[in-house]
VMD Tcl script that draws the C-alpha trace (Angstrom):
set ca {
  {-32.17 -20.33 48.35}
  {-34.58 -18.31 46.27}
  {-31.83 -16.76 44.21}
  {-32.82 -15.52 40.81}
  {-36.57 -15.62 41.51}
  {-37.99 -12.45 40.00}
  {-41.23 -10.91 40.88}
  {-43.36 -9.01 39.28}
  {-44.03 -6.61 42.11}
  {-45.59 -3.23 42.65}
  {-43.71 -0.19 41.37}
  {-41.39 1.80 43.60}
  {-40.03 5.31 43.33}
  {-36.59 6.40 44.50}
  {-37.54 7.08 48.11}
  {-40.59 4.96 48.89}
  {-42.28 1.84 47.57}
  {-45.44 3.36 46.14}
  {-47.72 1.41 43.82}
  {-48.14 2.33 40.16}
  {-49.46 0.71 37.01}
  {-48.07 0.63 33.49}
  {-45.35 2.94 32.23}
  {-44.75 6.56 33.11}
  {-41.74 8.90 33.01}
  {-41.23 8.80 36.78}
  {-41.27 5.04 37.33}
  {-40.41 3.46 34.00}
  {-41.47 -0.03 32.95}
  {-42.09 -2.38 35.89}
  {-42.99 -6.03 36.08}
  {-46.10 -6.20 38.29}
  {-47.85 -8.81 40.41}
  {-51.33 -8.65 41.89}
  {-51.24 -7.43 45.48}
  {-54.09 -7.51 47.99}
  {-52.60 -5.23 50.65}
  {-53.61 -1.78 51.76}
  {-54.81 -0.68 55.18}
  {-58.52 -0.02 55.38}
  {-59.16 -0.80 51.72}
  {-59.84 -4.51 52.04}
  {-61.83 -6.82 54.28}
  {-59.99 -8.11 57.35}
  {-57.82 -11.22 57.31}
  {-59.91 -14.26 58.19}
  {-63.14 -12.36 57.50}
  {-63.95 -12.89 53.83}
  {-62.06 -14.85 51.19}
  {-60.79 -13.63 48.84}
  {-60.25 -10.24 50.57}
  {-61.95 -7.47 48.58}
  {-62.54 -3.73 48.90}
  {-64.91 -2.75 51.69}
  {-68.42 -2.22 50.35}
  {-67.76 -4.11 47.14}
  {-70.30 -6.56 45.81}
  {-69.73 -10.19 44.99}
  {-66.34 -10.74 43.33}
  {-66.00 -11.71 39.68}
  {-63.46 -14.46 39.14}
  {-60.98 -13.95 36.31}
  {-58.50 -16.63 35.37}
  {-55.08 -15.03 35.43}
  {-51.67 -16.58 34.97}
  {-48.97 -15.15 37.18}
  {-45.91 -14.13 35.14}
  {-42.52 -15.48 36.11}
  {-39.07 -14.05 35.43}
  {-36.98 -16.73 37.11}
  {-33.28 -16.26 36.57}
  {-33.60 -12.79 35.06}
  {-30.07 -11.88 33.86}
  {-30.23 -8.38 35.36}
  {-31.14 -9.76 38.79}
  {-28.36 -12.35 38.66}
  {-25.79 -9.76 37.58}
  {-26.74 -7.46 40.43}
  {-26.61 -10.21 43.08}
  {-23.15 -11.27 41.96}
  {-21.64 -7.84 42.66}
  {-19.81 -7.76 46.00}
  {-21.38 -4.42 46.94}
  {-24.79 -6.09 46.66}
  {-23.98 -9.60 47.89}
  {-22.89 -8.33 51.29}
  {-26.43 -7.04 51.87}
  {-28.18 -10.18 50.61}
  {-26.62 -13.12 52.41}
  {-27.51 -16.61 51.20}
  {-31.32 -16.44 51.32}
  {-32.97 -13.82 49.13}
  {-35.59 -13.26 46.46}
  {-36.18 -10.72 43.71}
  {-39.25 -8.57 44.34}
  {-39.13 -6.17 41.41}
  {-37.29 -5.35 38.22}
  {-37.79 -1.82 36.90}
  {-36.37 -0.60 33.60}
  {-36.17 2.89 32.19}
  {-36.46 4.52 35.62}
  {-36.65 8.32 35.92}
  {-33.39 10.26 35.97}
  {-34.78 12.47 38.74}
  {-35.73 15.25 36.31}
  {-38.98 13.71 35.16}
  {-37.44 12.00 32.14}
  {-37.31 8.24 31.61}
  {-33.73 6.97 31.30}
  {-33.62 3.73 29.32}
  {-30.15 2.91 30.62}
  {-31.23 3.12 34.28}
  {-32.61 -0.03 35.91}
  {-33.55 -0.87 39.48}
  {-33.72 -4.36 40.99}
  {-35.29 -4.74 44.44}
  {-34.42 -7.86 46.42}
  {-35.51 -9.08 49.83}
  {-32.80 -10.61 51.99}
  {-34.18 -13.09 54.52}
  {-30.76 -13.48 56.15}
  {-30.43 -9.72 56.70}
  {-34.21 -9.13 57.02}
  {-34.25 -6.14 54.70}
  {-35.11 -5.00 51.21}
  {-32.13 -4.18 49.03}
  {-32.74 -1.70 46.23}
  {-30.02 -1.80 43.58}
  {-29.69 0.81 40.85}
  {-27.84 -0.34 37.75}
  {-26.72 0.96 34.39}
  {-26.17 -2.04 32.21}
  {-24.21 -4.54 34.30}
  {-22.75 -1.82 36.57}
  {-24.15 -1.16 40.03}
  {-24.40 2.58 40.66}
  {-26.26 2.68 43.99}
  {-27.41 0.32 46.75}
  {-30.00 1.13 49.41}
  {-31.32 -1.07 52.22}
  {-34.85 -0.68 53.57}
  {-36.12 -1.96 56.92}
  {-39.23 -4.15 56.46}
  {-41.16 -2.16 59.06}
  {-40.79 0.91 56.83}
  {-41.68 -0.52 53.42}
  {-42.01 -3.84 51.59}
  {-42.99 -4.80 48.08}
  {-45.63 -7.50 47.53}
  {-44.91 -11.21 47.68}
  {-43.54 -12.97 44.66}
  {-44.92 -16.38 43.53}
  {-42.13 -18.40 45.15}
  {-42.64 -16.62 48.46}
  {-46.35 -17.44 48.38}
  {-45.60 -21.10 47.71}
  {-42.90 -21.28 50.38}
  {-45.20 -19.75 53.00}
  {-47.89 -22.33 52.19}
  {-45.36 -25.16 52.57}
  {-44.22 -23.85 55.97}
  {-47.81 -23.42 57.15}
  {-48.86 -26.88 55.98}
  {-45.87 -28.47 57.74}
  {-46.82 -26.60 60.92}
  {-50.37 -27.97 60.91}
  {-49.11 -31.48 60.24}
  {-46.85 -31.14 63.28}
  {-50.00 -30.28 65.24}
  {-51.55 -33.56 64.03}
  {-54.01 -31.66 61.83}
  {-53.64 -33.90 58.79}
  {-56.92 -32.54 57.35}
  {-54.88 -29.60 56.06}
  {-53.42 -31.90 53.42}
  {-56.81 -32.17 51.74}
  {-57.24 -28.39 51.54}
  {-55.95 -25.75 49.13}
  {-53.54 -23.15 50.48}
  {-53.73 -19.42 49.74}
  {-51.30 -16.70 50.78}
  {-51.23 -12.90 50.82}
  {-48.97 -10.32 52.43}
  {-49.82 -9.81 56.11}
  {-50.15 -6.46 57.88}
  {-50.48 -5.47 61.50}
  {-53.98 -4.56 62.81}
  {-53.24 -0.86 62.31}
  {-52.24 -1.45 58.71}
  {-48.51 -1.06 59.31}
  {-45.87 -3.42 57.96}
  {-44.50 -6.15 60.18}
  {-40.82 -5.98 61.05}
  {-40.29 -9.22 59.11}
  {-41.53 -10.70 55.83}
  {-44.91 -11.86 57.17}
  {-47.41 -13.87 55.12}
  {-51.04 -14.69 55.91}
  {-51.79 -18.25 54.82}
  {-55.21 -19.87 54.86}
  {-56.41 -23.33 53.90}
  {-59.83 -23.94 52.31}
  {-61.69 -26.61 50.37}
  {-61.63 -24.16 47.48}
  {-61.15 -20.44 46.83}
  {-64.79 -19.65 47.56}
  {-65.03 -21.60 50.84}
  {-64.40 -20.14 54.26}
  {-60.90 -21.05 55.54}
  {-60.46 -23.87 58.05}
  {-56.89 -23.05 59.10}
  {-55.32 -19.60 59.51}
  {-51.55 -19.15 59.72}
  {-49.13 -16.23 59.95}
  {-45.79 -17.26 58.47}
  {-42.58 -15.32 59.11}
  {-40.52 -15.90 55.97}
  {-37.53 -14.01 57.35}
  {-37.08 -16.71 59.99}
  {-39.05 -19.49 58.26}
  {-41.28 -19.96 61.30}
  {-44.98 -19.74 62.14}
  {-45.69 -16.63 64.21}
  {-49.33 -17.48 64.94}
  {-52.00 -19.95 63.89}
  {-55.57 -20.92 64.67}
  {-58.52 -22.96 63.47}
  {-61.37 -20.92 62.06}
  {-64.30 -21.88 64.25}
  {-66.71 -19.57 62.43}
}
mol new
graphics top color blue
foreach p $ca { graphics top sphere $p radius 0.5 }
foreach p [lrange $ca 0 end-1] q [lrange $ca 1 end] { graphics top cylinder $p $q radius 0.2 }
display resetview
């Protein structure tokens, strides 16, 4: 179980998971993680690695540590409430923790916090509004409608599932390659109806991938896979 694994995900407003940066009165203070999604803004999966905005020049590599908020007290408190637990099941992860969220009148409310989970058992996002340790509202969101970016544990889990898949196919060469994972989208840029991850295996981050894998984290299965013959 991925309980208590907090992400630093993209910001979400009350009705839709829209991306934001920093702090503002509408969205409050969010913990963020880098996300490579966005229909039409980045090169296609399996085309160029790392994916980058269409028309952009050669990428500049910046060493960046990914923050971790494992076992965040607020996330644990929310998950323990019966009104939340019934929507989470046993397998879930924390996608975002937002503090000082807008009160709906354009003012930041320091006492208002929002934790967004993803339940693999129920295959849905669960957005929990809290004031202190008290849960004031719970909303569920179908993955085909909106999803926040992957958290670090999800990325690692998807790579493990993909690597095991290729080993089952007698492709032991995958064990000598580095795995990379990003959130997967349908060809038209829409969300999948599950928590789908695009996993690729390369000699290094700058090399073209040798193995391509689409991992369904909701069901912990491989939805599709292929060797890159290019």
